[in-house]
N, C-alpha and C positions, 0 to 999 in steps of 0.2 A: 393667266388663262392658258389652258393646254392647246396644242396645235389642232386637235380634233374639234374642240369647242370653238376656236377661232375660225376654223374652216366652216363650221355649221353656221356661225353668225354671219360670215361673209356671204354664204349661199343664200341665207334668208334675206339679207339686206339687198343683195343683187337681184334676187327673184322679185322682191316687192317693187323695185325700181323698174325692171323690165316688164312686169305685169301691168304696171300703170301705163307704160308706153303702149302695150298691146290693147289695153282697154280703151285708151284714147282713140286708137285706130278704129275700134268697133263703134265707139260713140260717134265718130265722124261719118261712119257709113252704117247707120242702124238698119239699112235695108238688108244686111246680111242676116240679122235676127228675124226680120219680117219674112224674108225669103225662106229661112229655115222652118218657120212655123206655117207658111202658106201651104206647102205640099201636104203635111199631115192633117191640117185643118180641112183641106179640100177632100182628102181621102175620108176623113171622118164624116163630112157632109154627104159625100157620094154613097158610102156604104150604109149609113144610117137611113137616109131619105130615099135612096134609089133601090138598094139591095136588101135593106134591113128586114122588110116585111116578108121576104122570100127565104130568109135564112133561119133555120131552126138550130138554136144553140143548145137545146135540151135543158135549159134552165127554168123554163116555165114563164108565165106572164109577169111574175114578181120581179124579174130582172130584165130591164129593157136592153135593146141591142147596143145603145150608146154606152151603157154600163159594162156590157160584155166586151165591147171593142176598145174602150179607152186605154187599157194597159198596153195593148199592142201598138196603138198610135203613139203612145209616149216613147216607146223604144224606137219607132221609126223617126220620131222627132230628133232623138239623139244621133241616130245613124246619119241623118241628113245634115245635122249641125257640125259633126266632127270633120266633114269634108273641108270646111273652111279652115280648120286648123292645119290640115295637111297643105292646103294651098298657101296659107300665109307663111308657113315655115319654108316652103319651097321658094317663095319670093325673097325671104330673108337670105337664103343661100345664094340665090341668083344675083341679088343686088349687092352682094359683098358685105352685108351687115354682120354676119357671123365671123367673117374674116377680120373685120375691124375690131370685134370684141376680143379676138384672140390676142391682140396687141395691147390689151388693157388688163389691169389687175382685177378681173371679174371671174367668179366661179364658173367653170366651163358649162355645167349643167343648168345654170340659172336661166338661160334663154329657153331651154326646153320646158322647164317648170313654169315659166311665164306663159308660154303658149298653152300649156295644159290647164293652168288656172283660169286663163282667159276663156278657154273653151268651156270650162265648167260653169263659169258665171253666165256666159252667153246662152248656153244650153238650158240652164235653170230658168232664165227669163223666157225662152221659147216654150219650155214645158209649162210654165205658169200661164202663158197665153193660150196654149192648147186646152188646158184644164178649164180655163174661164169660158172658152167656147163650148166645151162639153157641158158645163153647168148650164149655159144658156140654152143648150139643146135638150136639157132634161136630165143630165147626169146627177144622181143623188147618192149619197153614201152616209150611213149612220156610224161609220168608223170614228173612233175617238182620236185624240191627239197622238197617242202612242202608235196607232196603226198608220196614221199619216206620216209620222216621223220615220217609221219603218220603211214606208214606201219611198220617202225622200232618201233614206240611207241606201236603199237598193239602187235607186236611180243615180245617186252620186257615184257608187261603185261602178255601175255599168258605164256611166259617162267617162269616168277616169280610164277604165279598161279600153274603151273604143278610142279615146283621145290618144292614149299612148300608141295604139295601133296606127292612128293617123300620123303620129310623129314618125313612125317607121316608114310609112308610105311617103311622107313629105321628104324625108332624107334620101329615099331611094328613087324618087321620081326624076324623070328626064325632061318633063314638059309640064306646063300648068294643067293640061287636061289629064295627064297621068296622075298628078297630085290629087285632084278632086275626084277622079273617076274610081278610086279604090273603094269608095263608099257604096257603089252600086250593088255588089253582092250582099252587103250588110242590109241594104234596103229590101232585098229580095227574101232574106231569111224569114221575116215574119209571115210571109205568105205560105211558107211551108212549116207552119206551127199551129198552135191553138189560138193564135191572135184573132183570126177572123171567123173561124168555124171550129167546132170540136174535131179532134183527130180521129174519133171513132169511125167516121164514114170514109176515111181516106183509104186508097189502095194499100195493100200490105207493105211494100218497100217504102212508100211515101210516108205511111203512118209510122213505121219504125224510125225513119229519119226525123220526123216531126217530134216524136216523143223523146228523142235522145239528143236533140240539139239545144243550145242554151236558151233560146227565146221562149220555148214552151214553158220551161220551169219558172222562168222569171215572170212571164205573163200570168201564169196560174197563181203564183205567189201574190202578186199585186192584186189580182182579182179577188183572191180569198181575203186579203187584208181589207179591201174596200167593202166586201160583203160580210165582214166579221165572222168568217168561217174558220174552222181549224186548219192550220197550215200543213200539217202532215210532213211528208218527206220533201215536198216541193221547195220549201224554204232552204233546207240544207243543200239541195241540188243547185238551187239558184245562187246561193252564196258561194258554193264551191266553184261554179262556173265564173262568176264575177271576179272572185279573188284570184283564181287560177289564171284567167285571161289577163288580169291586171299585172300580176307578177311576171308572166311570160312577155307581155307587150313591153313592160318597163325594161326588162333585161335586154330585149331585142333593140329597143330604142337607144339605150345607152351604148350598146355595142356598136350599132350603126353610126351613132354620133361620134364615137371615138375614132372609128375608121374614117369617117368623112372629114373630120377636122385634124387628123394626124398629119404630121409632116410640116 
């Protein structure tokens, strides 16, 4: 077996072992998943039942507000969930777990991949809970399996991109509050997008920002997939944002990790 193949096999094996460790921690405290889902669900209830009747989405009566709102709430769910990844990685650094791994024959990046994969699993569970609540509130979609798989693919890419950003934040944080607090700007972005209301009625500068930030294209793509509408340029823009952020965040995370663990 070549050195490269051996290294890949070692990385995979070590990642599986460390992912199991991280998942056990999540299972021991399932409140993290519940807490991640509570805020988006509360926002879903608030906006649909309190503000929904006063918001004109321009989609007509055939599209209920819960159907219009759900894609944005899904992104908020992920933004809320990745904060725990940053926090758990910070704790591993503080309690010396990463230092102990350095003295063992373990692939260096395996611990990061373990945190990322754990985040992906936990966020997918939270997303499923949010969708179930939305269905109970009246969300309906005639989209077929291909459209649902496309939505799942976009959400996986988005989750991976934000999770690697969370890794960067966890490596750079100086305190637990700093590790978890990085997600606040991410939670704010959907409010300056088409997630809650159309961008048409926004003031000029705000509208320009809303139409050129990643959340709007991703939300619009998911909304069109659920409604079985033509995707247009939105899907290309959404994928470009997700892949671009993922590549950038991964590169920054690996660079930060090498600096943090060097010496």
